[in-house]
TIFIMAR-708176 format. One line per field, with one value per residue (C-alpha): residue number from 0; residue in one letter; x, y, z. Coordinates in nm, 2 decimals, padded with zeros to 4 digits, always signed. Layout:
<atoms>
drenti (NUM;...)
lolum (A;...)
px (X;...)
py (Y;...)
pz (Z;...)
</atoms>
This chain:
<atoms>
drenti (0;1;2;3;4;5;6;7;8;9;10;11;12;13;14;15;16;17;18;19;20;21;22;23;24;25;26;27;28;29;30;31;32;33;34;35;36;37;38;39;40;41;42;43;44;45;46;47;48;49;50;51;52;53;54;55;56;57;58;59;60;61;62;63;64;65;66;67;68;69;70;71;72;73;74;75;76;77;78;79;80;81;82;83;84;85;86;87;88;89;90;91;92;93;94;95;96;97;98;99;100;101;102;103;104;105;106;107;108;109;110;111;112;113;114;115;116;117;118;119;120;121;122;123;124;125;126;127;128;129;130;131;132;133;134;135;136;137;138;139;140;141;142;143;144;145;146;147;148;149;150;151;152;153;154;155;156;157;158;159;160;161;162;163;164;165;166;167;168;169;170;171;172;173;174;175;176;177;178;179;180;181;182;183;184;185;186;187;188;189;190;191;192;193;194;195;196;197;198;199;200;201;202;203;204;205;206;207;208;209;210;211;212;213;214;215;216;217;218;219;220;221)
lolum (X;X;X;X;X;X;X;X;X;X;X;X;X;X;X;X;X;X;X;X;X;X;X;X;X;X;X;X;X;X;X;X;X;X;X;X;X;X;X;X;X;X;X;X;X;X;X;X;X;X;X;X;X;X;X;X;X;X;X;X;X;X;X;X;X;X;X;X;X;X;X;X;X;X;X;X;X;X;X;X;X;X;X;X;X;X;X;X;X;X;X;X;X;X;X;X;X;X;X;X;X;X;X;X;X;X;X;X;X;X;X;X;X;X;X;X;X;X;X;X;X;X;X;X;X;X;X;X;X;X;X;X;X;X;X;X;X;X;X;X;X;X;X;X;X;X;X;X;X;X;X;X;X;X;X;X;X;X;X;X;X;X;X;X;X;X;X;X;X;X;X;X;X;X;X;X;X;X;X;X;X;X;X;X;X;X;X;X;X;X;X;X;X;X;X;X;X;X;X;X;X;X;X;X;X;X;X;X;X;X;X;X;X;X;X;X;X;X;X;X;X;X)
px (+00.00;+00.13;+00.17;-00.12;-00.32;-00.32;-00.48;-00.78;-00.78;-00.81;-01.07;-01.31;-01.26;-01.39;-01.66;-01.75;-01.74;-01.96;-02.21;-02.23;-02.24;-02.53;-02.74;-02.72;-02.49;-02.36;-02.26;-01.99;-01.96;-02.28;-02.44;-02.81;-02.91;-03.07;-03.43;-03.38;-03.09;-03.14;-03.11;-02.77;-02.62;-02.73;-02.63;-02.78;-03.08;-03.05;-03.05;-03.31;-03.55;-03.44;-03.50;-03.87;-03.95;-03.85;-04.05;-04.34;-04.34;-04.34;-04.63;-04.82;-04.80;-05.20;-05.23;-05.55;-05.27;-05.07;-05.21;-05.09;-04.78;-04.74;-04.86;-04.65;-04.32;-04.40;-04.42;-04.11;-03.95;-04.04;-03.90;-03.58;-03.54;-03.59;-03.38;-03.63;-03.67;-03.67;-03.67;-03.83;-04.05;-04.22;-04.32;-04.46;-04.66;-04.78;-04.88;-05.09;-05.23;-05.37;-05.40;-05.76;-05.92;-05.64;-05.71;-06.08;-05.95;-05.72;-06.01;-06.23;-05.95;-05.87;-06.21;-06.25;-05.92;-06.00;-06.33;-06.16;-05.92;-06.23;-06.41;-06.04;-06.03;-06.40;-06.33;-06.06;-06.23;-06.45;-06.80;-06.85;-07.00;-06.80;-06.46;-06.20;-06.40;-06.44;-06.08;-05.95;-06.22;-06.10;-05.71;-05.85;-05.97;-05.68;-05.47;-05.70;-05.70;-05.33;-05.25;-05.57;-05.39;-05.07;-05.20;-05.43;-05.08;-04.90;-05.20;-05.31;-05.15;-05.32;-05.46;-05.63;-05.69;-05.82;-06.14;-05.97;-05.71;-05.93;-06.13;-05.82;-05.76;-05.94;-05.82;-05.48;-05.51;-05.67;-05.40;-05.08;-05.20;-04.85;-04.72;-05.02;-04.91;-04.58;-04.74;-04.91;-04.58;-04.47;-04.77;-04.65;-04.29;-04.36;-04.59;-04.33;-04.05;-04.26;-04.37;-04.03;-03.88;-04.13;-03.84;-03.78;-04.11;-03.94;-03.73;-04.02;-04.26;-03.99;-03.91;-04.27;-04.28;-03.98;-04.20;-04.51;-04.26;-04.05;-04.33;-04.50;-04.21;-04.01;-03.98;-04.24;-04.28;-04.52)
py (+00.00;+00.34;+00.67;+00.83;+00.52;+00.49;+00.79;+00.68;+00.39;+00.51;+00.76;+00.49;+00.25;+00.55;+00.63;+00.28;+00.25;+00.57;+00.45;+00.11;+00.25;+00.54;+00.27;+00.46;+00.26;-00.09;-00.25;-00.45;-00.79;-00.86;-00.67;-00.62;-00.23;-00.04;-00.02;+00.35;+00.43;+00.85;+00.79;+00.62;+00.98;+01.05;+01.47;+01.46;+01.33;+01.55;+01.89;+01.71;+01.70;+02.02;+02.21;+02.06;+02.14;+02.48;+02.50;+02.34;+02.59;+02.88;+02.72;+02.62;+03.00;+03.06;+02.79;+02.62;+02.53;+02.27;+01.96;+02.07;+02.14;+01.86;+01.61;+01.81;+01.76;+01.40;+01.34;+01.52;+01.34;+00.97;+01.11;+01.19;+00.84;+00.67;+00.84;+00.94;+01.30;+01.54;+01.87;+02.14;+02.29;+01.94;+02.03;+02.33;+02.15;+01.94;+02.27;+02.46;+02.14;+02.07;+02.41;+02.49;+02.13;+02.11;+02.46;+02.36;+02.05;+02.24;+02.46;+02.18;+02.08;+02.44;+02.45;+02.11;+02.17;+02.49;+02.33;+02.05;+02.34;+02.51;+02.21;+02.12;+02.48;+02.46;+02.12;+02.25;+02.60;+02.35;+02.51;+02.15;+01.84;+01.53;+01.78;+01.49;+01.31;+01.59;+01.70;+01.35;+01.31;+01.66;+01.53;+01.21;+01.40;+01.62;+01.31;+01.12;+01.45;+01.47;+01.11;+01.16;+01.44;+01.28;+00.96;+01.17;+01.37;+01.05;+00.92;+01.23;+01.26;+01.47;+01.17;+01.07;+01.41;+01.49;+01.32;+00.99;+01.03;+01.09;+00.79;+00.61;+00.68;+00.39;+00.13;+00.27;+00.26;-00.07;-00.25;-00.09;-00.04;+00.01;+00.24;+00.45;+00.51;+00.57;+00.88;+00.97;+01.00;+01.15;+01.45;+01.45;+01.51;+01.81;+01.95;+01.93;+02.06;+02.34;+02.42;+02.39;+02.64;+02.74;+02.78;+02.38;+02.34;+02.37;+02.05;+01.87;+01.91;+01.78;+01.50;+01.47;+01.45;+01.22;+00.97;+00.95;+00.83;+00.59;+00.42;+00.25;+00.14;-00.02;-00.40;-00.59;-00.94;-01.15)
pz (+00.03;-00.11;+00.13;-00.04;+00.02;+00.38;+00.50;+00.28;+00.38;+00.73;+00.68;+00.52;+00.80;+01.03;+00.81;+00.84;+01.19;+01.18;+00.96;+01.16;+01.48;+01.36;+01.18;+00.87;+00.69;+00.64;+00.94;+01.05;+01.10;+00.96;+01.29;+01.24;+01.20;+01.45;+01.56;+01.57;+01.39;+01.50;+01.86;+01.84;+01.93;+02.28;+02.24;+01.90;+02.02;+02.36;+02.16;+01.91;+02.21;+02.37;+02.00;+01.97;+02.31;+02.25;+01.91;+02.11;+02.37;+02.11;+01.92;+02.26;+02.37;+02.31;+02.55;+02.32;+02.04;+02.27;+02.16;+01.75;+01.93;+02.09;+01.79;+01.54;+01.79;+01.83;+01.46;+01.42;+01.68;+01.53;+01.21;+01.38;+01.54;+01.25;+01.06;+00.83;+00.67;+01.00;+00.83;+01.02;+00.77;+00.83;+01.17;+01.04;+00.77;+01.04;+01.29;+00.97;+00.88;+01.22;+01.39;+01.35;+01.50;+01.74;+01.88;+01.93;+02.08;+02.29;+02.39;+02.49;+02.72;+02.86;+02.96;+03.14;+03.35;+03.45;+03.56;+03.76;+03.91;+04.06;+04.17;+04.37;+04.49;+04.61;+04.79;+04.98;+05.08;+05.29;+05.09;+04.96;+05.15;+05.10;+05.01;+05.00;+04.73;+04.48;+04.53;+04.46;+04.15;+04.03;+04.06;+03.87;+03.60;+03.52;+03.50;+03.26;+03.06;+03.05;+02.94;+02.68;+02.55;+02.52;+02.33;+02.10;+02.05;+01.96;+01.73;+01.56;+01.18;+00.91;+00.76;+01.05;+01.18;+01.55;+01.57;+01.47;+01.73;+01.99;+01.92;+01.94;+02.30;+02.46;+02.24;+02.30;+02.71;+02.72;+02.51;+02.70;+03.06;+03.18;+02.89;+03.01;+03.34;+03.21;+03.03;+03.36;+03.51;+03.22;+03.25;+03.61;+03.55;+03.32;+03.60;+03.87;+03.66;+03.53;+03.87;+04.01;+03.73;+03.44;+03.15;+03.25;+03.04;+02.75;+02.85;+02.99;+02.71;+02.48;+02.71;+02.69;+02.33;+02.28;+02.59;+02.35;+02.04;+02.32;+02.50;+02.27;+02.12;+02.41;+02.44;+02.59;+02.74;+02.51)
</atoms>
């Protein structure tokens, strides 16, 4: 081998190792491709989660646009971890596609949230009989609403629409009870970190979008 060929050979070997580790190219030693090649780089994935969390936060500034922002973020991360086309222009296309129906869903969710929070506040004030029961029902309703929002965001697509995504919630919850509990923990995590420090909402909602992608794809016992 000549002196000029050695640097090219070493460079080709490094490129092959990099492609093997990321799952974006041929594998070495006939190892199988990664299930989620886009998630092979931990720091790159973290950066993408924070970026999409920031975009979700920007889109959801109107509050009622949170469902469509979350759904678009979930679809973006799903494309990213699959090493598919994950241009940000596709995120904005999803936002435009589901904006008006998603805002209607967000408005209903906002009204229900405010009613449940009012019930919890009245239950704590002592004006309602059976206040402890009313408060427990209120917290349970908020938990169910949060999980339903995450499930609907994970199911939404421009083809299915919000009506189809909402109709899929019961089957999705029954089909993966453990995953539903994981989503409940995810929603609680977002609330806690946002309550502790509001700017952490960006990281929290980005992690929530990633959880919606990762939880259904996790290995499960058969």
